[in-house]
N, C-alpha and C positions, 0 to 999 in steps of 0.2 A: 423785270416784270414779265410774267407769262400768263397767258389765259388757258385754261384747261377745261375740256368739255367731255364728259363721259357718256358712253352709250353702250347698249348690249344687255341692259338689265331686263328682268322680266320674271315670269312664273316658271318654275321647273320642278320636276318631280324629285323625291328623294332618289339619290343614286345617279341622277342625271348630270349633264355637263352644261356649262354656259361659258361664253367668252365675252369678257368686257374689254372695251377700248377706250383709250383716252387720247383725244386730239389736242395738240398743244400749238399755240401761237405766241408770238413775242420774240424775245431774243433767241439767240442760237440755241437750238433745242439740245444739242450734244453737251452744253455747259451745265446742264441740270442732272442731278440724281433724281430719279423718279420712282414712284411707288403708289401703294394703295393703302388706305385705312378703311375701316368700316365701323358702323354704329348700329348695333342692334336695338330694337324697341325696348326702351327702358334701361338701356345699358350705356356705359360710357364708350367713347372712342377707343379702338384698339388697332395697333399695327397689323398689317396682313403681309406685305411684301414690298421689297424695294429692289432696285437694280442700278448698278453703277453707270457712269456716263458712257462708258465704252460698251456696256452690256456684258462684260466678261464676268462679273461678280453679282450674285444674287443673295437676297436675304428673305427668310420666311419666318412667320410666327410658327411655334410648335403646332398649334391647332390646324394649320393648313399644310404643313410640310408634307410633301409626297402626293398631295392631291392637287394643289395650285401650281401654275407655272407662270412666272413674270417673264416678258420679253420686250424688247424695244426695237424700233426701226428709226435710226436716226435721219435717214433719207426721207422718210415720210412723216417725221415728227409725230410719232405715235408710240403709245405704250399699251401693252395688251396684258390681260390676266385670264389665263385659261383655267377655269374651275371645273375639276372632275369629282365624281363620287360625292356629290353635294349632300349635305346633311340639313335637317331643319335648324340646327344651331347656326348655319351659315346665313340664314335670313337677316338681312341688314341693308342699310344704305351704304353703297360703296363709293368712296371718294378717291379720285386721283389727286395725287399731290406732288409737288416738286420742291426741291432744295436748290438754292442758288450757290450754296458752297458746302464744302464738307467739314464737319467738326468732330467727327468720330461716331456720331449716331447713325444707325441705318437709315432713318428718316425722320425729319423734324416736321415737315409740312409747312415751308415758308409760304407756299401758294396752294390753293385748294380749288377744285372744281365744285359744281353744286351737287353732285352726287347722282348715282343711279340705283334704283331699288331692286334688289334681288329678293325673291320670295321662293323658298323652297318648301313645297308641300308633302305631308306625310301620306 
């Protein structure tokens, strides 16, 4: 069991940048694969990014690759998502997620945070 709390959401202009953070508590943080999902208004949830336990391997959705960067600090029990060159289509509630085991998928979302809203204005 792990508890996840997101922060850093807000309003940003098109082309701007924003940094999301996820603070985790519970079991040993380094045992979890971590990542982010998002859900835009009227849309279904979609995968955004994931990072391996060690932080040596990352995964990105095609829509954000080259613009977003995921990182983790196991000493601080945090996961970050740096978002650059933001577009209006990036507007969504962003959820931090954790997987307690690896099954071959980039990220399942065994555990979820409550989300943080990112709004990109045109």
